[in-house]
C-alpha angles and dihedrals in degrees: 000000000000089000091055091049091051090048091050091048092052091049091052091049092049092048091048091050091049091051092048091048091050091051091049091049091047091050092049091049092049093053098041118095128187119245089248092057092047091050091051090051091050092047090051092051091047092053090048091050091051089050092051089049093052090048092051095246090136100165092057092044091052091049092054094043090051091052092048093046092051089052094047112015093171093061110113095202093053091046094048096052095040095048091045092057092043089055089051091049091045091230093156099167092055089042092057091051092048096046092047092048093049094047089051086065099030106030094162096054103123095196092056091047089055090047089057090055090048089053091053089048093051091047087059100255099117093161092056090047092051093047091048094050094046093049094049091043092056091045089056090051088243091302111204091223091054090046092052093048092046091050092051091045092054090049089054088052088048090236092141100164092053090046091056091048090053091058092046091049090052091048091051092048094050093034089228118126094190094059114125090002094149093049092050093043092053090047093053092045091053089053092049094248093134100166092052088045091053090051091055093045088053088050088056092049090052090062093064129358093227088063090071092081089061089045090054092049091053099044091049087060091064116107115277101253124151095214090049089050092055093052096045092044088053090054092051092048089053089053090051092050091053095042107025092161095063105097093189089069091059090050090050091052091046090054091052094046091048092053090055091046095249088139100161092053089047089056090054091053093049091051087056089052089054093047091053092044100052093263097278089164098224096112096047092047090051091051092049089052091049090052089053091051092055093047098254091138099158094051091045090052090050091050093048088049090052090052091050093047100045114081094213089068095051092120092065099038093109091055090046091052091052090046092051091051089048089052092055090047093051093046089052093049093046089064089055097048098126115066124161089225091068093072105063104089091339118239091357112141093216096057109026114073116220094227126118111220135208101033125111133192092264093062111126096231096046091049090052092049092048091048093052095046090049090052090053090053092048099044097036107033117174091008131133087267098054097086093047093050091048091049093051091049089050091050091052091049093048106036102029107027095027088223100154098178094045091048092049092057092050094047089051091050090050090053091050091049088066122187111095110073092196092055091048091053092049092050092050090054092044090056087064090049091053092051089053091046090053091048093245092139098156090049089049092052092051093044092051092046091055095042097048092064090060094053105040114161095014135108087252090064090052092050092048090048090058090054090046091057091046092052093054090044094054090046088061092248094129095160091055091046090054092051090055091043089057089048090052092050090053091047099052104033129221096288093063116091088225089066090066091047091053092044093052089046091052093047091048093050094047093047101044108019105035102092130140093208114103091217092051090048091052091050090046090056089051089054090051089052089055090050090051091050091051089053087051091051090243094135099159091055091046089050092056092054092047092050088052091051095048089052098042106027101049096133098038131097093252096055097088099051089042090055092048092050091047089051089054093051093047089051090048091054088044092240093153098174094048090046091053090050092052092045091054088053089055091048096053090095134021110267142153095264100047102093092038091052091051091048091050092050091051098042095049089051091046103045107018100036099028092224103140095173093055091044092051090056091060094040089055092047091053090053092048098046100033108031091158096053115126087232096063095093091053091047094049091050092051093049090051090051090050091052091048092050092047090050091051092049091050090052091050 
């Protein structure tokens, strides 16, 4: 009996022990985490701390960095972020603990060693800081990485003299005067010592000729100051005298001369670049293009002519021919820069026609451009330049001469010429424009529908979508046009300029063309007919419709845009008295177009017609009647300039 009791007792004890052991094991398993899980948790906390830091929630960021650093004090990322914020917070006691703890694990970390010196410096013991830095610097054998970090650390402490001495010491040690040239150049530039900065940038260029492009980029960021230009140009000329075979120096000087509008001298330098580079022609073509972009048409034409004439540039003659034709085009267009049609919903595809007005086929510049493009086609048939020349000829026919049929043939020829994908895309879009210009709206809709499917997700699809909306609009199907406008807005997103075009189009349509009245709808369709005729360059026919609308639709939604369009056409035909009558109709009541119409009236008189007195009348009226217009500052400045010019003329 006793034996059985003892046996039972032992069994109970064993079972109890097993149960306790199981609970202990279970508890241990529940609290144990694998290294991978712990790392993921730390990474998650680190990302959260970075987010807090970016958001400016510094206390929370510091708390997380502290926790991470305690878990892994040898981690350089945790140390770097935590110590950075502690420096910002000036928590020097915690900084000392953190730096010491980190260096115990990473004693060779140069950044942390420099941080320790910074801490001594900020605590007021500059001698201890200097001794610490010098000792560690020597121990690193004047490591360039240590030198760079020490230099940057001293800049942070605003100890500029010591920072300069550090660079000079390193240069003396390595016997290399160009060492750390970029760091020192950036430092001098930040302090406004531009000549010293330029010297260091030139030091950097001396290390490797390809560095001169970077040097140019930096020097061109200096303030535009004529006395500064003279001193920097002198430095570059000295470099050229000592290294006349380095073509990059001539390019650098050309860049500087170009910035200060010494264009002729810049051309001379670029020709030296070409001479030293086997006359490849790239540099001189780039300069000619830059001259075009700043409106120096005559000089660009002369440079293109030089390229064409000189045998050493024969490899780039086709590009020069196209460039020369482009120069004549741009010079022609520059003289036609003020058109009344530019003011109605400015730069909006749906309301601003792409035509250039007032130029005929006998114009000197257009004849020169045609002649050059024709010579490219004759001398270089079936070449890589054929499609581009055909496209440019087509553009002149379409936009300048308004010759739809002639342009259509040239666009088709450009497509057949193949080659350039960009030209092909442009021609495909232009086909839709020509259909709209002919009034073949149904054909345009079908053509665009078929073409869009081939260019989904590209800029070509966006361009075709614009024409699709316009075709429905001119057909009087405003509701359908709005559906496609909304689709376009969803396609491009708010950051795309086309989004604003579509939004303005939608707002215009809903404000002026969305009426339930049958009579208003009929008048709205008449307005759309006038818009279509403007797009077809049939301005006289559009004018007749608009006169009818201003006389018969005075109290309807469409009256105001009809008056504005009529004002534009009267200004185009230089009917000044009729334009003034229409403008006064617009100004009878306050409306969204009033100040813009006044500004257009004044600016066309000012810049296109050169009639300052007449322009001043409308500028003054804009200031009087619309003192809160966003254009008032521009107008006041122009009136002041007019008064100054008149005063100077009176003195003369």
